Each structure stands twice: as structure tokens, then as C-alpha cells.
N, C-alpha and C positions, 0 to 999 in steps of 0.2 A: 504494500500500500504506500502510495506517495501522496503527500498533501502539499499544497502551496500556500504560503502566507501572503499577506498583502505586499511585503517587501520583495517577494519573488524568491525567497530562500526555499530550498528544497529540504523537506523533513522526511525521515524514515521512521518506521515503528518497530520496536523490539520488546523483549521481556527480560526483566532482571530476576535472577534466581539466587537463592541463598546457597544451595549446594549443586554439585554437578548433575545429579540425577533427579533433582526436584521437578515436580510436575506443576506446582502452583507458584506463580511469581507475580511481579508488579509490571503492568504495562507501562511503556515509556516511549517518548518521542525523542529523536536525536538527529544530528546533522553530521555528515562525514567531514572530518577535517583533512585527513590523509587517506587516500584510497587504500584498499587492501594491498599488502605487499608481502613477499617472502623474504625472510631474513635468516642468516645463519646464527645460531646460538650455541654456546658451549654448555653442555649438560654436565659431564664429568671429565675433568682433566683434559683428555685429548679426544673425547667423543663429541662430534659436532653434528647437529641435526638442523634441518630447516624448520622455521617457525612462521606461521602466518601472523602478521601484525596488522593492527587496525586501530586508528585513533578517531574517536568521535567526541562530539560536544553536545551537551544538553542543558536545559535550564529547569528540568524537572527535579525537584528536591526529593530524591529517594535516598535510601541508606546505602550509598556507594562506598564499598570498602574493598581493599585488596583481597583477592581470593574469592569474591563472589563471581557469579557467572551471568553472561548476557547472551541471549539468542538474538542474532541480527535478523533483518528482514528476509534474508535468503535461507534462514534455518541453520546457519553456521553457529556453533556454540563457542564462545570466547570466555576466558578468565580475565578478570580485571587485574592488571599488573601495576597500575599507578593511577592515582586520582589527584587531580589538581583543581582546587577550588579558586575561581576567579570572580572577585566581587568588583562591580563597577560602581563608580561614585553616584550617590543619590543625595538629595537634599536632606537636612536634618528633619524637616517637616514631614517628608515622606516616611522616614524611619519612625517618627513619633506616631503617625497614624496607622501605619501598616505593621509595625513591630518587627518587621524583617525586611531584608533587602531582596526584592523580587528580581533584581538584575544579576543575581548570582548565577554563574555558569560553571558547569563541571566538565573538565576535559578528562576523558578516560582513555588510557592506553591499554589495549587489549591484546591477548595472545590466544591464538586459535587452539582449541582442545582437539587433539587428534583422535584419541580412543574414547569417545564419549561413553559408550556402554561398558568400558573396561573389559573388553573381550580378550582372551588369551590365544 
């Protein structure tokens, strides 16, 4: 599903899960910052494997933490590797009335999960 905002930004929809095999999660909307890419990562000393990396941005205030999982629009499951919280400036009057900064954005660095069902 793809939706368009008035500014013309393209948003995608996914789901945030607590654990890898969870079936119930939180619906979320996000925007791609960096398209999917393959990257080499060192797992153990001299063992090198390719990893799928993906960076997204969202202003939905969910409980994003390293280790949680996100299923992207195409069904690919990713694990959150890094969360960056970016707050934009708002007036003191806005903070007083709303009690929170609605302009907070979360940048999530994701790593693709290869063996989702943990098959051997």
C-alpha cells in the first residue's frame, strides 16, 4: 500500500513486532531514507556474510528499540539495529498545549533477518 501526503512525500506501511516470530504487532507508516542494499558484515573473526540493510524514517511514536522487528511493505522481516530520535524545534507555546513534540522523527537502521522460521 502506498499513500501520498499533500507535500507529495511517499509513505509505506509496515508492522512493528516485539519478537521475531510474533504474530501481533503495531501498524506503522514510514518513509524510505536509503533504499535496500546488500552489505558485507563480519559475524565471527574471519567469517563474512552479506546482510540486507534498510534505513527508514517515521514520525509514529511507537516503542522502537534495538532488537525489535519490523515487517516492511514487501513482507521482508528486519531487526532494528539502531534508533535515532530527531526532534525538530517547536515553539514553547506548542509544547505547553500539546505536552509533547509532534515533530519528532525516528530514523531506524534495519538488518534483514535471513532465517525467519529458524529452520535447520
